[in-house]
PDB file with one MODEL, atoms N, CA, C and O in Angstrom:
MODEL        1
ATOM      1  N   MET A   1       9.366 -54.217 -33.579  1.00  0.00           N
ATOM      2  CA  MET A   1       8.737 -54.677 -32.352  1.00  0.00           C
ATOM      3  C   MET A   1       7.229 -54.504 -32.468  1.00  0.00           C
ATOM      4  O   MET A   1       6.758 -53.464 -32.928  1.00  0.00           O
ATOM      5  N   PRO A   2       6.484 -55.496 -32.063  1.00  0.00           N
ATOM      6  CA  PRO A   2       5.030 -55.377 -32.183  1.00  0.00           C
ATOM      7  C   PRO A   2       4.425 -54.450 -31.131  1.00  0.00           C
ATOM      8  O   PRO A   2       3.321 -53.949 -31.342  1.00  0.00           O
ATOM      9  N   GLY A   3       5.091 -54.202 -30.025  1.00  0.00           N
ATOM     10  CA  GLY A   3       4.535 -53.363 -28.957  1.00  0.00           C
ATOM     11  C   GLY A   3       4.997 -51.928 -29.017  1.00  0.00           C
ATOM     12  O   GLY A   3       4.968 -51.240 -27.998  1.00  0.00           O
ATOM     13  N   ASN A   4       5.423 -51.448 -30.172  1.00  0.00           N
ATOM     14  CA  ASN A   4       5.925 -50.082 -30.304  1.00  0.00           C
ATOM     15  C   ASN A   4       4.755 -49.096 -30.241  1.00  0.00           C
ATOM     16  O   ASN A   4       3.898 -49.084 -31.126  1.00  0.00           O
ATOM     17  N   SER A   5       4.724 -48.280 -29.203  1.00  0.00           N
ATOM     18  CA  SER A   5       3.610 -47.342 -29.031  1.00  0.00           C
ATOM     19  C   SER A   5       3.759 -46.105 -29.903  1.00  0.00           C
ATOM     20  O   SER A   5       2.787 -45.379 -30.113  1.00  0.00           O
ATOM     21  N   ALA A   6       4.960 -45.853 -30.414  1.00  0.00           N
ATOM     22  CA  ALA A   6       5.191 -44.678 -31.247  1.00  0.00           C
ATOM     23  C   ALA A   6       4.491 -44.816 -32.591  1.00  0.00           C
ATOM     24  O   ALA A   6       4.125 -43.813 -33.204  1.00  0.00           O
ATOM     25  N   ALA A   7       4.301 -46.053 -33.058  1.00  0.00           N
ATOM     26  CA  ALA A   7       3.682 -46.275 -34.357  1.00  0.00           C
ATOM     27  C   ALA A   7       2.159 -46.290 -34.267  1.00  0.00           C
ATOM     28  O   ALA A   7       1.489 -46.295 -35.299  1.00  0.00           O
ATOM     29  N   THR A   8       1.600 -46.297 -33.064  1.00  0.00           N
ATOM     30  CA  THR A   8       0.154 -46.338 -32.891  1.00  0.00           C
ATOM     31  C   THR A   8      -0.441 -44.995 -33.288  1.00  0.00           C
ATOM     32  O   THR A   8       0.006 -43.946 -32.824  1.00  0.00           O
ATOM     33  N   ALA A   9      -1.443 -45.036 -34.142  1.00  0.00           N
ATOM     34  CA  ALA A   9      -2.085 -43.798 -34.603  1.00  0.00           C
ATOM     35  C   ALA A   9      -3.098 -43.334 -33.565  1.00  0.00           C
ATOM     36  O   ALA A   9      -3.913 -44.118 -33.080  1.00  0.00           O
ATOM     37  N   VAL A  10      -3.035 -42.074 -33.240  1.00  0.00           N
ATOM     38  CA  VAL A  10      -3.979 -41.490 -32.288  1.00  0.00           C
ATOM     39  C   VAL A  10      -5.100 -40.848 -33.097  1.00  0.00           C
ATOM     40  O   VAL A  10      -4.834 -39.995 -33.944  1.00  0.00           O
ATOM     41  N   PRO A  11      -6.350 -41.243 -32.851  1.00  0.00           N
ATOM     42  CA  PRO A  11      -7.440 -40.639 -33.634  1.00  0.00           C
ATOM     43  C   PRO A  11      -7.575 -39.150 -33.298  1.00  0.00           C
ATOM     44  O   PRO A  11      -7.581 -38.769 -32.128  1.00  0.00           O
ATOM     45  N   LEU A  12      -7.681 -38.329 -34.320  1.00  0.00           N
ATOM     46  CA  LEU A  12      -7.811 -36.887 -34.124  1.00  0.00           C
ATOM     47  C   LEU A  12      -9.278 -36.515 -33.985  1.00  0.00           C
ATOM     48  O   LEU A  12     -10.120 -36.940 -34.776  1.00  0.00           O
ATOM     49  N   LEU A  13      -9.567 -35.723 -32.979  1.00  0.00           N
ATOM     50  CA  LEU A  13     -10.937 -35.260 -32.782  1.00  0.00           C
ATOM     51  C   LEU A  13     -11.177 -34.046 -33.659  1.00  0.00           C
ATOM     52  O   LEU A  13     -10.283 -33.217 -33.826  1.00  0.00           O
ATOM     53  N   PRO A  14     -12.361 -33.932 -34.216  1.00  0.00           N
ATOM     54  CA  PRO A  14     -12.634 -32.749 -35.040  1.00  0.00           C
ATOM     55  C   PRO A  14     -12.636 -31.490 -34.173  1.00  0.00           C
ATOM     56  O   PRO A  14     -13.117 -31.506 -33.040  1.00  0.00           O
ATOM     57  N   ILE A  15     -12.098 -30.412 -34.713  1.00  0.00           N
ATOM     58  CA  ILE A  15     -12.037 -29.151 -33.973  1.00  0.00           C
ATOM     59  C   ILE A  15     -13.397 -28.471 -34.064  1.00  0.00           C
ATOM     60  O   ILE A  15     -13.863 -28.117 -35.147  1.00  0.00           O
ATOM     61  N   VAL A  16     -14.014 -28.300 -32.915  1.00  0.00           N
ATOM     62  CA  VAL A  16     -15.318 -27.652 -32.859  1.00  0.00           C
ATOM     63  C   VAL A  16     -15.088 -26.216 -32.429  1.00  0.00           C
ATOM     64  O   VAL A  16     -14.495 -25.959 -31.381  1.00  0.00           O
ATOM     65  N   GLN A  17     -15.557 -25.285 -33.238  1.00  0.00           N
ATOM     66  CA  GLN A  17     -15.369 -23.883 -32.893  1.00  0.00           C
ATOM     67  C   GLN A  17     -16.284 -23.537 -31.726  1.00  0.00           C
ATOM     68  O   GLN A  17     -17.494 -23.762 -31.773  1.00  0.00           O
ATOM     69  N   LYS A  18     -15.681 -22.989 -30.684  1.00  0.00           N
ATOM     70  CA  LYS A  18     -16.420 -22.673 -29.467  1.00  0.00           C
ATOM     71  C   LYS A  18     -17.234 -21.401 -29.674  1.00  0.00           C
ATOM     72  O   LYS A  18     -16.737 -20.397 -30.183  1.00  0.00           O
ATOM     73  N   GLU A  19     -18.488 -21.471 -29.270  1.00  0.00           N
ATOM     74  CA  GLU A  19     -19.349 -20.305 -29.410  1.00  0.00           C
ATOM     75  C   GLU A  19     -19.032 -19.326 -28.286  1.00  0.00           C
ATOM     76  O   GLU A  19     -18.963 -19.715 -27.120  1.00  0.00           O
ATOM     77  N   GLU A  20     -18.840 -18.072 -28.632  1.00  0.00           N
ATOM     78  CA  GLU A  20     -18.498 -17.074 -27.630  1.00  0.00           C
ATOM     79  C   GLU A  20     -19.747 -16.704 -26.838  1.00  0.00           C
ATOM     80  O   GLU A  20     -20.816 -16.490 -27.409  1.00  0.00           O
ATOM     81  N   TRP A  21     -19.598 -16.630 -25.513  1.00  0.00           N
ATOM     82  CA  TRP A  21     -20.730 -16.336 -24.645  1.00  0.00           C
ATOM     83  C   TRP A  21     -21.086 -14.859 -24.729  1.00  0.00           C
ATOM     84  O   TRP A  21     -20.215 -13.990 -24.705  1.00  0.00           O
ATOM     85  N   GLN A  22     -22.364 -14.597 -24.825  1.00  0.00           N
ATOM     86  CA  GLN A  22     -22.854 -13.221 -24.864  1.00  0.00           C
ATOM     87  C   GLN A  22     -23.776 -13.012 -23.672  1.00  0.00           C
ATOM     88  O   GLN A  22     -24.624 -13.862 -23.402  1.00  0.00           O
ATOM     89  N   PRO A  23     -23.632 -11.908 -22.954  1.00  0.00           N
ATOM     90  CA  PRO A  23     -24.547 -11.646 -21.839  1.00  0.00           C
ATOM     91  C   PRO A  23     -25.945 -11.350 -22.371  1.00  0.00           C
ATOM     92  O   PRO A  23     -26.098 -10.926 -23.517  1.00  0.00           O
ATOM     93  N   PRO A  24     -26.963 -11.572 -21.544  1.00  0.00           N
ATOM     94  CA  PRO A  24     -28.325 -11.285 -21.994  1.00  0.00           C
ATOM     95  C   PRO A  24     -28.516  -9.784 -22.191  1.00  0.00           C
ATOM     96  O   PRO A  24     -27.773  -8.988 -21.616  1.00  0.00           O
ATOM     97  N   PRO A  25     -29.495  -9.392 -22.991  1.00  0.00           N
ATOM     98  CA  PRO A  25     -29.743  -7.964 -23.194  1.00  0.00           C
ATOM     99  C   PRO A  25     -30.103  -7.271 -21.884  1.00  0.00           C
ATOM    100  O   PRO A  25     -30.765  -7.857 -21.028  1.00  0.00           O
ATOM    101  N   VAL A  26     -29.673  -6.041 -21.733  1.00  0.00           N
ATOM    102  CA  VAL A  26     -29.892  -5.286 -20.494  1.00  0.00           C
ATOM    103  C   VAL A  26     -31.383  -5.148 -20.207  1.00  0.00           C
ATOM    104  O   VAL A  26     -31.814  -5.315 -19.067  1.00  0.00           O
ATOM    105  N   ALA A  27     -32.167  -4.846 -21.232  1.00  0.00           N
ATOM    106  CA  ALA A  27     -33.610  -4.663 -21.041  1.00  0.00           C
ATOM    107  C   ALA A  27     -34.250  -5.926 -20.479  1.00  0.00           C
ATOM    108  O   ALA A  27     -35.157  -5.855 -19.650  1.00  0.00           O
ATOM    109  N   GLU A  28     -33.772  -7.082 -20.936  1.00  0.00           N
ATOM    110  CA  GLU A  28     -34.307  -8.356 -20.463  1.00  0.00           C
ATOM    111  C   GLU A  28     -33.972  -8.569 -18.986  1.00  0.00           C
ATOM    112  O   GLU A  28     -34.804  -9.066 -18.226  1.00  0.00           O
ATOM    113  N   VAL A  29     -32.781  -8.201 -18.587  1.00  0.00           N
ATOM    114  CA  VAL A  29     -32.357  -8.364 -17.192  1.00  0.00           C
ATOM    115  C   VAL A  29     -33.119  -7.400 -16.292  1.00  0.00           C
ATOM    116  O   VAL A  29     -33.593  -7.786 -15.223  1.00  0.00           O
ATOM    117  N   LEU A  30     -33.238  -6.141 -16.726  1.00  0.00           N
ATOM    118  CA  LEU A  30     -33.894  -5.127 -15.903  1.00  0.00           C
ATOM    119  C   LEU A  30     -35.405  -5.290 -15.852  1.00  0.00           C
ATOM    120  O   LEU A  30     -36.045  -4.747 -14.952  1.00  0.00           O
ATOM    121  N   ALA A  31     -35.992  -6.024 -16.792  1.00  0.00           N
ATOM    122  CA  ALA A  31     -37.442  -6.217 -16.809  1.00  0.00           C
ATOM    123  C   ALA A  31     -37.919  -6.916 -15.540  1.00  0.00           C
ATOM    124  O   ALA A  31     -39.056  -6.719 -15.111  1.00  0.00           O
ATOM    125  N   VAL A  32     -37.059  -7.727 -14.944  1.00  0.00           N
ATOM    126  CA  VAL A  32     -37.402  -8.433 -13.705  1.00  0.00           C
ATOM    127  C   VAL A  32     -37.697  -7.436 -12.588  1.00  0.00           C
ATOM    128  O   VAL A  32     -38.551  -7.687 -11.737  1.00  0.00           O
ATOM    129  N   TYR A  33     -36.985  -6.296 -12.591  1.00  0.00           N
ATOM    130  CA  TYR A  33     -37.105  -5.315 -11.516  1.00  0.00           C
ATOM    131  C   TYR A  33     -38.088  -4.192 -11.841  1.00  0.00           C
ATOM    132  O   TYR A  33     -38.225  -3.257 -11.051  1.00  0.00           O
ATOM    133  N   ALA A  34     -38.763  -4.257 -12.964  1.00  0.00           N
ATOM    134  CA  ALA A  34     -39.599  -3.150 -13.443  1.00  0.00           C
ATOM    135  C   ALA A  34     -40.724  -2.792 -12.482  1.00  0.00           C
ATOM    136  O   ALA A  34     -41.019  -1.610 -12.306  1.00  0.00           O
ATOM    137  N   GLY A  35     -41.352  -3.769 -11.861  1.00  0.00           N
ATOM    138  CA  GLY A  35     -42.510  -3.487 -11.024  1.00  0.00           C
ATOM    139  C   GLY A  35     -42.183  -3.183  -9.577  1.00  0.00           C
ATOM    140  O   GLY A  35     -43.095  -2.909  -8.796  1.00  0.00           O
ATOM    141  N   ARG A  36     -40.939  -3.219  -9.194  1.00  0.00           N
ATOM    142  CA  ARG A  36     -40.576  -3.039  -7.788  1.00  0.00           C
ATOM    143  C   ARG A  36     -40.632  -1.583  -7.365  1.00  0.00           C
ATOM    144  O   ARG A  36     -40.337  -0.676  -8.143  1.00  0.00           O
ATOM    145  N   ALA A  37     -41.022  -1.379  -6.103  1.00  0.00           N
ATOM    146  CA  ALA A  37     -41.013  -0.031  -5.526  1.00  0.00           C
ATOM    147  C   ALA A  37     -39.596   0.272  -5.065  1.00  0.00           C
ATOM    148  O   ALA A  37     -38.875  -0.623  -4.624  1.00  0.00           O
ATOM    149  N   LYS A  38     -39.203   1.519  -5.166  1.00  0.00           N
ATOM    150  CA  LYS A  38     -37.853   1.922  -4.779  1.00  0.00           C
ATOM    151  C   LYS A  38     -37.823   2.171  -3.275  1.00  0.00           C
ATOM    152  O   LYS A  38     -38.547   3.026  -2.765  1.00  0.00           O
ATOM    153  N   ASP A  39     -36.991   1.428  -2.579  1.00  0.00           N
ATOM    154  CA  ASP A  39     -36.842   1.599  -1.133  1.00  0.00           C
ATOM    155  C   ASP A  39     -35.623   2.489  -0.905  1.00  0.00           C
ATOM    156  O   ASP A  39     -34.489   2.010  -0.897  1.00  0.00           O
ATOM    157  N   THR A  40     -35.864   3.781  -0.721  1.00  0.00           N
ATOM    158  CA  THR A  40     -34.759   4.743  -0.635  1.00  0.00           C
ATOM    159  C   THR A  40     -33.918   4.562   0.620  1.00  0.00           C
ATOM    160  O   THR A  40     -32.709   4.791   0.595  1.00  0.00           O
ATOM    161  N   VAL A  41     -34.548   4.153   1.716  1.00  0.00           N
ATOM    162  CA  VAL A  41     -33.802   3.977   2.969  1.00  0.00           C
ATOM    163  C   VAL A  41     -32.778   2.853   2.808  1.00  0.00           C
ATOM    164  O   VAL A  41     -31.609   3.005   3.163  1.00  0.00           O
ATOM    165  N   THR A  42     -33.236   1.731   2.270  1.00  0.00           N
ATOM    166  CA  THR A  42     -32.336   0.594   2.071  1.00  0.00           C
ATOM    167  C   THR A  42     -31.272   0.930   1.033  1.00  0.00           C
ATOM    168  O   THR A  42     -30.111   0.550   1.184  1.00  0.00           O
ATOM    169  N   ALA A  43     -31.668   1.644  -0.021  1.00  0.00           N
ATOM    170  CA  ALA A  43     -30.709   2.025  -1.064  1.00  0.00           C
ATOM    171  C   ALA A  43     -29.626   2.932  -0.491  1.00  0.00           C
ATOM    172  O   ALA A  43     -28.447   2.766  -0.803  1.00  0.00           O
ATOM    173  N   ALA A  44     -30.021   3.887   0.343  1.00  0.00           N
ATOM    174  CA  ALA A  44     -29.052   4.809   0.941  1.00  0.00           C
ATOM    175  C   ALA A  44     -28.112   4.059   1.883  1.00  0.00           C
ATOM    176  O   ALA A  44     -26.910   4.325   1.915  1.00  0.00           O
ATOM    177  N   ARG A  45     -28.668   3.121   2.646  1.00  0.00           N
ATOM    178  CA  ARG A  45     -27.843   2.335   3.565  1.00  0.00           C
ATOM    179  C   ARG A  45     -26.841   1.487   2.779  1.00  0.00           C
ATOM    180  O   ARG A  45     -25.672   1.389   3.152  1.00  0.00           O
ATOM    181  N   GLY A  46     -27.306   0.880   1.695  1.00  0.00           N
ATOM    182  CA  GLY A  46     -26.420   0.071   0.856  1.00  0.00           C
ATOM    183  C   GLY A  46     -25.318   0.911   0.233  1.00  0.00           C
ATOM    184  O   GLY A  46     -24.161   0.494   0.179  1.00  0.00           O
ATOM    185  N   ALA A  47     -25.687   2.100  -0.239  1.00  0.00           N
ATOM    186  CA  ALA A  47     -24.695   2.995  -0.847  1.00  0.00           C
ATOM    187  C   ALA A  47     -23.657   3.422   0.187  1.00  0.00           C
ATOM    188  O   ALA A  47     -22.469   3.518  -0.121  1.00  0.00           O
ATOM    189  N   ALA A  48     -24.112   3.679   1.416  1.00  0.00           N
ATOM    190  CA  ALA A  48     -23.186   4.078   2.478  1.00  0.00           C
ATOM    191  C   ALA A  48     -22.208   2.943   2.795  1.00  0.00           C
ATOM    192  O   ALA A  48     -21.022   3.181   3.025  1.00  0.00           O
ATOM    193  N   LYS A  49     -22.718   1.704   2.804  1.00  0.00           N
ATOM    194  CA  LYS A  49     -21.844   0.551   3.066  1.00  0.00           C
ATOM    195  C   LYS A  49     -20.801   0.402   1.963  1.00  0.00           C
ATOM    196  O   LYS A  49     -19.632   0.123   2.231  1.00  0.00           O
ATOM    197  N   VAL A  50     -21.240   0.590   0.722  1.00  0.00           N
ATOM    198  CA  VAL A  50     -20.313   0.471  -0.410  1.00  0.00           C
ATOM    199  C   VAL A  50     -19.251   1.557  -0.335  1.00  0.00           C
ATOM    200  O   VAL A  50     -18.065   1.290  -0.530  1.00  0.00           O
ATOM    201  N   ARG A  51     -19.683   2.796  -0.047  1.00  0.00           N
ATOM    202  CA  ARG A  51     -18.730   3.910   0.076  1.00  0.00           C
ATOM    203  C   ARG A  51     -17.711   3.639   1.167  1.00  0.00           C
ATOM    204  O   ARG A  51     -16.511   3.844   0.983  1.00  0.00           O
ATOM    205  N   GLU A  52     -18.209   3.174   2.312  1.00  0.00           N
ATOM    206  CA  GLU A  52     -17.327   2.879   3.451  1.00  0.00           C
ATOM    207  C   GLU A  52     -16.319   1.783   3.083  1.00  0.00           C
ATOM    208  O   GLU A  52     -15.138   1.873   3.420  1.00  0.00           O
ATOM    209  N   SER A  53     -16.798   0.759   2.395  1.00  0.00           N
ATOM    210  CA  SER A  53     -15.927  -0.338   1.984  1.00  0.00           C
ATOM    211  C   SER A  53     -14.859   0.142   1.001  1.00  0.00           C
ATOM    212  O   SER A  53     -13.694  -0.239   1.110  1.00  0.00           O
ATOM    213  N   LEU A  54     -15.260   0.979   0.043  1.00  0.00           N
ATOM    214  CA  LEU A  54     -14.298   1.513  -0.928  1.00  0.00           C
ATOM    215  C   LEU A  54     -13.262   2.400  -0.252  1.00  0.00           C
ATOM    216  O   LEU A  54     -12.074   2.323  -0.566  1.00  0.00           O
ATOM    217  N   ASN A  55     -13.709   3.240   0.675  1.00  0.00           N
ATOM    218  CA  ASN A  55     -12.772   4.116   1.395  1.00  0.00           C
ATOM    219  C   ASN A  55     -11.785   3.299   2.225  1.00  0.00           C
ATOM    220  O   ASN A  55     -10.598   3.619   2.289  1.00  0.00           O
ATOM    221  N   ARG A  56     -12.292   2.237   2.861  1.00  0.00           N
ATOM    222  CA  ARG A  56     -11.425   1.369   3.660  1.00  0.00           C
ATOM    223  C   ARG A  56     -10.391   0.687   2.760  1.00  0.00           C
ATOM    224  O   ARG A  56      -9.214   0.607   3.111  1.00  0.00           O
ATOM    225  N   ALA A  57     -10.833   0.198   1.606  1.00  0.00           N
ATOM    226  CA  ALA A  57      -9.917  -0.458   0.666  1.00  0.00           C
ATOM    227  C   ALA A  57      -8.889   0.534   0.134  1.00  0.00           C
ATOM    228  O   ALA A  57      -7.718   0.189  -0.024  1.00  0.00           O
ATOM    229  N   ARG A  58      -9.319   1.760  -0.142  1.00  0.00           N
ATOM    230  CA  ARG A  58      -8.406   2.791  -0.650  1.00  0.00           C
ATOM    231  C   ARG A  58      -7.347   3.124   0.400  1.00  0.00           C
ATOM    232  O   ARG A  58      -6.168   3.268   0.076  1.00  0.00           O
ATOM    233  N   ALA A  59      -7.775   3.245   1.668  1.00  0.00           N
ATOM    234  CA  ALA A  59      -6.837   3.552   2.753  1.00  0.00           C
ATOM    235  C   ALA A  59      -5.844   2.402   2.947  1.00  0.00           C
ATOM    236  O   ALA A  59      -4.653   2.632   3.157  1.00  0.00           O
ATOM    237  N   ASN A  60      -6.346   1.159   2.875  1.00  0.00           N
ATOM    238  CA  ASN A  60      -5.457  -0.004   3.018  1.00  0.00           C
ATOM    239  C   ASN A  60      -4.436  -0.058   1.891  1.00  0.00           C
ATOM    240  O   ASN A  60      -3.270  -0.383   2.116  1.00  0.00           O
ATOM    241  N   ALA A  61      -4.878   0.261   0.678  1.00  0.00           N
ATOM    242  CA  ALA A  61      -3.966   0.241  -0.470  1.00  0.00           C
ATOM    243  C   ALA A  61      -2.894   1.314  -0.317  1.00  0.00           C
ATOM    244  O   ALA A  61      -1.725   1.069  -0.614  1.00  0.00           O
ATOM    245  N   ALA A  62      -3.287   2.507   0.147  1.00  0.00           N
ATOM    246  CA  ALA A  62      -2.320   3.593   0.337  1.00  0.00           C
ATOM    247  C   ALA A  62      -1.305   3.214   1.414  1.00  0.00           C
ATOM    248  O   ALA A  62      -0.111   3.481   1.277  1.00  0.00           O
ATOM    249  N   GLN A  63      -1.791   2.591   2.480  1.00  0.00           N
ATOM    250  CA  GLN A  63      -0.901   2.166   3.567  1.00  0.00           C
ATOM    251  C   GLN A  63       0.070   1.090   3.067  1.00  0.00           C
ATOM    252  O   GLN A  63       1.255   1.113   3.399  1.00  0.00           O
ATOM    253  N   ARG A  64      -0.442   0.154   2.270  1.00  0.00           N
ATOM    254  CA  ARG A  64       0.403  -0.913   1.722  1.00  0.00           C
ATOM    255  C   ARG A  64       1.467  -0.333   0.786  1.00  0.00           C
ATOM    256  O   ARG A  64       2.627  -0.744   0.827  1.00  0.00           O
ATOM    257  N   ARG A  65       1.066   0.624  -0.056  1.00  0.00           N
ATOM    258  CA  ARG A  65       2.035   1.255  -0.961  1.00  0.00           C
ATOM    259  C   ARG A  65       3.107   2.003  -0.181  1.00  0.00           C
ATOM    260  O   ARG A  65       4.284   1.952  -0.537  1.00  0.00           O
ATOM    261  N   ALA A  66       2.703   2.704   0.894  1.00  0.00           N
ATOM    262  CA  ALA A  66       3.666   3.444   1.709  1.00  0.00           C
ATOM    263  C   ALA A  66       4.655   2.482   2.373  1.00  0.00           C
ATOM    264  O   ALA A  66       5.850   2.767   2.445  1.00  0.00           O
ATOM    265  N   ALA A  67       4.150   1.342   2.859  1.00  0.00           N
ATOM    266  CA  ALA A  67       5.023   0.354   3.496  1.00  0.00           C
ATOM    267  C   ALA A  67       6.000  -0.234   2.481  1.00  0.00           C
ATOM    268  O   ALA A  67       7.172  -0.446   2.794  1.00  0.00           O
ATOM    269  N   GLN A  68       5.518  -0.497   1.263  1.00  0.00           N
ATOM    270  CA  GLN A  68       6.403  -1.033   0.224  1.00  0.00           C
ATOM    271  C   GLN A  68       7.459  -0.010  -0.163  1.00  0.00           C
ATOM    272  O   GLN A  68       8.621  -0.357  -0.376  1.00  0.00           O
ATOM    273  N   LYS A  69       7.054   1.249  -0.255  1.00  0.00           N
ATOM    274  CA  LYS A  69       7.991   2.315  -0.614  1.00  0.00           C
ATOM    275  C   LYS A  69       9.060   2.459   0.470  1.00  0.00           C
ATOM    276  O   LYS A  69      10.242   2.618   0.166  1.00  0.00           O
ATOM    277  N   ALA A  70       8.634   2.400   1.745  1.00  0.00           N
ATOM    278  CA  ALA A  70       9.577   2.511   2.859  1.00  0.00           C
ATOM    279  C   ALA A  70      10.528   1.313   2.877  1.00  0.00           C
ATOM    280  O   ALA A  70      11.706   1.461   3.202  1.00  0.00           O
ATOM    281  N   ALA A  71      10.024   0.139   2.532  1.00  0.00           N
ATOM    282  CA  ALA A  71      10.867  -1.058   2.525  1.00  0.00           C
ATOM    283  C   ALA A  71      11.902  -0.991   1.406  1.00  0.00           C
ATOM    284  O   ALA A  71      13.016  -1.491   1.561  1.00  0.00           O
ATOM    285  N   ARG A  72      11.545  -0.381   0.291  1.00  0.00           N
ATOM    286  CA  ARG A  72      12.491  -0.259  -0.825  1.00  0.00           C
ATOM    287  C   ARG A  72      13.561   0.784  -0.541  1.00  0.00           C
ATOM    288  O   ARG A  72      14.702   0.649  -0.984  1.00  0.00           O
ATOM    289  N   HIS A  73      13.193   1.817   0.195  1.00  0.00           N
ATOM    290  CA  HIS A  73      14.112   2.923   0.475  1.00  0.00           C
ATOM    291  C   HIS A  73      14.940   2.575   1.705  1.00  0.00           C
ATOM    292  O   HIS A  73      14.483   2.737   2.837  1.00  0.00           O
ATOM    293  N   THR A  74      16.156   2.097   1.477  1.00  0.00           N
ATOM    294  CA  THR A  74      17.010   1.717   2.605  1.00  0.00           C
ATOM    295  C   THR A  74      17.794   2.938   3.071  1.00  0.00           C
ATOM    296  O   THR A  74      18.314   3.687   2.244  1.00  0.00           O
ATOM    297  N   PRO A  75      17.885   3.148   4.366  1.00  0.00           N
ATOM    298  CA  PRO A  75      18.649   4.299   4.866  1.00  0.00           C
ATOM    299  C   PRO A  75      20.141   4.108   4.582  1.00  0.00           C
ATOM    300  O   PRO A  75      20.676   3.009   4.728  1.00  0.00           O
ATOM    301  N   ARG A  76      20.789   5.170   4.182  1.00  0.00           N
ATOM    302  CA  ARG A  76      22.225   5.103   3.862  1.00  0.00           C
ATOM    303  C   ARG A  76      23.041   5.537   5.080  1.00  0.00           C
ATOM    304  O   ARG A  76      22.730   6.527   5.741  1.00  0.00           O
ATOM    305  N   SER A  77      24.065   4.785   5.346  1.00  0.00           N
ATOM    306  CA  SER A  77      24.916   5.151   6.482  1.00  0.00           C
ATOM    307  C   SER A  77      25.996   6.119   6.016  1.00  0.00           C
ATOM    308  O   SER A  77      26.406   6.097   4.855  1.00  0.00           O
ATOM    309  N   ALA A  78      26.453   6.972   6.938  1.00  0.00           N
ATOM    310  CA  ALA A  78      27.436   8.008   6.583  1.00  0.00           C
ATOM    311  C   ALA A  78      28.825   7.452   6.449  1.00  0.00           C
ATOM    312  O   ALA A  78      29.762   8.194   6.155  1.00  0.00           O
TER     313      ALA A  78
ENDMDL
END
């Protein structure tokens, strides 16, 4: 049959080795912040927000684990 698609050759693309991404050097990234003054009030406020968020997430995870444990533990009838 002239319309047989199985006999049609598919051109193969050359395999190009992908270059692995590397993050920029730390010194290069931090150089942007080298001249900045340290704002301790804002830093402390930010740290407090992060701590509060982590504590909230930790409490939610503990509550979720307790609920899952309670759901798995079925009470046995006498």
